[in-house]
N, C-alpha and C positions, 0 to 999 in steps of 0.2 A: 504493500500500500504506500502510495506517495504521500509524504507529509507536507503540509502547506507551511509549516513553521518549524524552525530548529529550536528545540527546547533548550533551556539554560544549561542543563546537565550535558547535553550533546555539544552545545556551543563551547563550553569550557574545555572539552576534549579536543575539539577542532582547532582551538587557538594554539595549543601546544603539541598535540599528538597527531596532527594530520599527516598521513603517509602520501596520499595523492588524491587529486580531484579529476573527474571526467565530466564531459558535457555530452548530452544526447539531445537530438531533435525528435520530438514525439508528435505524432499526428493524432489529435483528439478525436477526429472523425474517421480515422483509419484510411485516409485517402493516399497515404504513402507509408511504407515501412519505416520504422524508427532508424534514424541515421546515427551511427555510433562509431567509436574506435578509429579504424584506419581511414575512414572516409572523411574525417575531420582533420584539418591542418592544425597541428599542435600550437597552442597559444594564440590562435587567430580569433578566438571568441571575444566579442565586444558587446557591452550592454550599457545603455544610459537611460536613467529615468529621473524625473525631477518633478517637484511640485511648485517651485518658485524659481523664476529666471534671474531676477535681480534682488530688489528689496522685498520685504514681506508683503505679499498680496494674496488674499484668499481666492479660491476658485479652482486652481489646478487645470485639469483638462489638457495637459501637455503630453503629447504622444511619446511613449517610450520607443527607443530604437535598439534593435539587435542586429548584429552582423557576424558572420562566421564564414570561413573559407572551406570549401569542400574539394576533395581531390578525386579525380576519376569518377565523377558522379554526374548523371544527366539532370542538370538543375532546371532546365526549361520547363519541365513538367511541374515544378514546385511553385511557380509564380501563381499567386492567388490562393494558395493553400494556407490553411490555419496551422500554426505550429506552436508547440509548447516546449520551452527549453528546460531541461531537467539537469541539475548538477547532482552527481553522486560523489560523496566524500567518503574516503576510507581512512580510518583512524585507529590508533592503538587504544585498547580498552583501559589499560593501566600503564603507569610509568615504569620504565626500566631503570633499575638502580645498579650501581657497580657492586662488585664483590666486597665482602667485609675485610678481606685481606688480599695479598698479592699472589697467593699460591693457587695453582690450578686445582680444580675440584674434580673428584671422581663422580660427582652427580651430574647427570645429563639435564640441562636446563631447556625446557621446551620453549619455542618462540612465544612471544606475548600474543594474546588473543586480539583479534581485530574486529571492528564494527563498521557498519556502513549506514549512511543516511542519504535518502533521496529527497530532493527539494526542488520544486518548480520555481523558476525565477523570472519567467517571461511567458506571455501568451499574446499572440498577435497573428498578423497575416504577412506572408512573404510577398514583397512588392517588386523586387528586382533581383536579377542574377547577372553579374558582370564578370566576364572571363578575364583572367590575368593576361596582360599584354606580353609578358615574357614566357610564362609557363602556362601553355594553353590547356593543360589538364586540371588547372586550378580555377575555380569559380567562386566569387564572393557573393553570397546571398544577403539581402538586407530585408528586415521585417520591422513593422511598426504595430503598435497596439491599436485598438479600435478607434481611439480618438483621431488617428490619422484619417481614416475614412469619414468619420463624423464631421471633421473640419471641412469636408468638401460637399456636405449635404446642405443645399440652400433651403432655408426655412422662411425666407422673407415673405413669400406668397402665403404660406400657411399661417404665419403669425400676424402679419400686418395687412395682407391683401394687396390690391393693385388698382390703379386708375384705368378704367376702360377707355376705348377709343372715342366714345361719345361724351366723355367728360365725367361720367358717373363713376362711382367707386365701389369695387367689390371688396367688402370687408373680410378680414380673417379672424383667427381665434381671439385676438386681443379685443376685438369689438364684441363678438357674440358671447364670449364667456367672461366679460369684465366683472360680472357679479359673482363669479365662482371664487373659490379660495385656492391657495397654493397647493393644497393636496391634489386637486383636480389637475392643475398644471404639471405637477411632478409626475403623476400617474401617466399622463400622456407622453411626456418627453422620455420617461423610462421605457415605455413601449416602443418608441422610435429607436431608442438605444439598443434594444434587444435584437434589432434587425442586423446588427453589426458584430456578429460572432461573440456576443456576450452571453455567458451562461446564467447570469442572474444579476439582480440589482438590489442594493441595500440602501435604505434612506439615510440621510444625515442625522446626527444626534441632536442638534439644535433645531427643533421643529418650528417651521413657520406654516404648517399645514392649515391652521385655523384662520390665518390672516387673509382677508379678501384681496383679490388681485387689484382692483381699483385702477384699471388701465383707462387712459384717456385717449380718444381717437385723434385729437390734434397732436398730442405729444407723440403718439405712436407714429404718425405720419412724418413728423420732423426727425425723430430719433432713428427709426429703423429704415435703413437703405439696403444694406446687405447683411444678412445674419445667417449663421450656420447652426447646425444642431449642437456642435461643441460650444458655440458662443452662448446658447441658451442654457446649457448645463453648467457652464462656467459661471454665468451670472447668478443662477440659482444657488450654486455651491457657495459663492461669495456671501450671499445673504445669510447663509447658515454658518458662516465662519469655518468652513471646511474646504477640503481640496478633493475634487473628483479625480480618482485614479482607476486604472484597470489593473487588477491584481494578477498574480501569476497563475490563477485558475480561470482568468477571463471574466471575472466578475467586476462590475463597476461598483466601487465603494466610495464613500465620502469620509475622508480621513481628517481628523481634527488634531490640533496641537495642544489645546488647553487641557488641563487636568492630567497631563502625561507625566509618568515617572520615567527616569532614565532606564533604558532597556539593556544597556551595555556599558561597562567600564573598560576603557582601553589604556593599557600601560606599555604597549610595545608597538612601534610604528616605523615605517620607512622614512617618512618625511612629515613635518608639521609646520604650518605657519598660521598666524592668527592676528587679528587686529587688537589694538591696545584699548578697546572700548567694548561695551555691551550696548544693546539696543536700549535707548531711553524708554521709560514707561510710557505707554499710550494713555493720553489724557483727553483726547478729543476724537470724535467720529464725525466726519464731514461727508455728506452724500448729496449728490444732485438728484432732484426729483422734479416732476412736471417740466421736463426738458432741461432747464438751466437754473432753477431755483436751488437753494442750498439749505439742507437741514443740518444743524450743528447740535451735537449732544456730548456733554462732558464739561470740562472746564478749560480755561485758556492758559493754564500754566505752561511754562516754556519747556515742554517735553515733546514726545512724539505725537503726531497727528496722523490718523488713518484717513486718507482722502480717497473716496470711492466715486468712480464714474460708471456705476453699474447700469447696463442698458435696460434691465427690467425696472429698476427704481426710477430711472428717468422717464419711463412711460407711465408712471403712477402719479396720482394726484396728491399723495401723501407719502411720508417716509417715517414718521414717528412711530407707527404701529410696529415696524420692524426694528428701527434703531434703538428703541427703548428696551428691547430684549437683551441688549448687550450690557454686561455688568462686570463686576470685579472678578467673577469666577471665570467667565468665558472671553473677556476682552480687555478691560481696563487694568492699568497698573503694570505689574511685572509678569503678567500671564505669559507673554511672549518674549521675555528677556532671553537673549542668547548672545554669544560672542561669534562674529563672523570668522569662520575657520576653514582651512583646507588641510586634509590629512590623507596620506597615502598609507595603505595597509597591505600586508602580505596575505591577509585572510579577511575575515568579517564580511564575506560576500552575502551573508544572510540578512544583514541590515537593509532596511528599505527606506526610500524617500518618505519623510514624515516622521521617522523615528527620532526620539530624543536620546542622547548618549553623553557620557562623561569621559573626559580624557585626563589622565594623570600626566603632569609635566615635571621636568627636573628643576623648575624655578621656585625658589622659596617664597617669592612674593605672589605667585599664582600657581599653587600646587595642583589645582584642578580647573578644568574648563567644562562648562555645560553648554551644549548647543544642539541644533537640530540638523537632520539630513535634509537639505533642500535639493541637492543634486547628488546622485550616485552614478559613478562611471567605473565599469570594470574593463580592464584590458588584460585578457587572460584571467589570472586570478589575483592580479594587483587591483585593489579597490580604492578609489579616491572618493572621499566624501567632502562636500563643499556646502557652505552656507554663506551667502553674500549679504551685504546690507550696510547702510550708513548708520551713524550713531543716532541720528534723529530722523525718524520716519516722517514722511509727508512734507508739507510746505506751509507757508504763511496763508492765512485765510483773509480774504479781502474784507474791508470794512463794510462794503455794501451787500455782503452775503446775508441772506435772510435766515433768521432762526425761526423754525416752525413752532 
């Protein structure tokens, strides 16, 4: 049975006792036989996933990318196929200790027992196969998760409607369902998402289900020009203070950072760099609504400001019914305090974008660092974890911005 997570007990063994790792390409629907071993070029595997590109911004919907080189394999038939990447790690079950003395023993010592763990790390669709220019028998395949396809699905007509040739207007969902709530909206976009190789959908933890949509026709017409399915999901996720991700089993999940505990403590690494600051506490939420009006919530102390330009909020006649759901547990203060960091590791491939973790450093004035995984990139089994960001989030709020 394939495990979806590596337990702490197994992770502790992998950190110090890993013997070797292997990669396999698995077909969830059986459209091709599993690709393993000699068909895969050693250390050509690459994987990148992230939830934040620059400074902290909720929403996610950033497609993960996986590539690997195959040797002597007909890759043309793989394009368009769904693939799941599975890492198998083999490790020693127990530590090996030296002899108590320097003399040979008459006792035969059996080799240490080994264990294995299988863990999926990617689920998506193969989009391209490129033959190597020098070695014609080697082909690099590249795959992306479902957000890649969803970013190409135009939802403008469905959501906003269009103007007819005679000057009349054919309205869309935002007009006819404006009196519904966000539960109805979520149910519909979740159904759309299931058309893109997704095995299931889980709702976000901060619910806005009961909040009325309150879309305004004039605002919708001004705001919505071109909008994709991933744009709609990203905007919804931002309202719930979460990040939409496709997990390694192909399921769309909404991952949150607040109320997280550190999942791993790292004391050995290949390289480490970090900023000499942490994110200042968030004291103000600023969101545009009714196209360009501004809702401000919080206080104006000189700390971080989260400034949102959410397309769903800009189509609404109000923002306070959602904005006032944000509090000191899920938003304000030190909830999202982290130190921008980049670390390279020889292992820890089981960590995911959105995880919180701790680093032990050799510096007396900063013995530990707590941060989040905003970006994870694997080259072979070297894993780089990155979290970017400025000391102060957001920007100055203009004097003429309206407080609702």
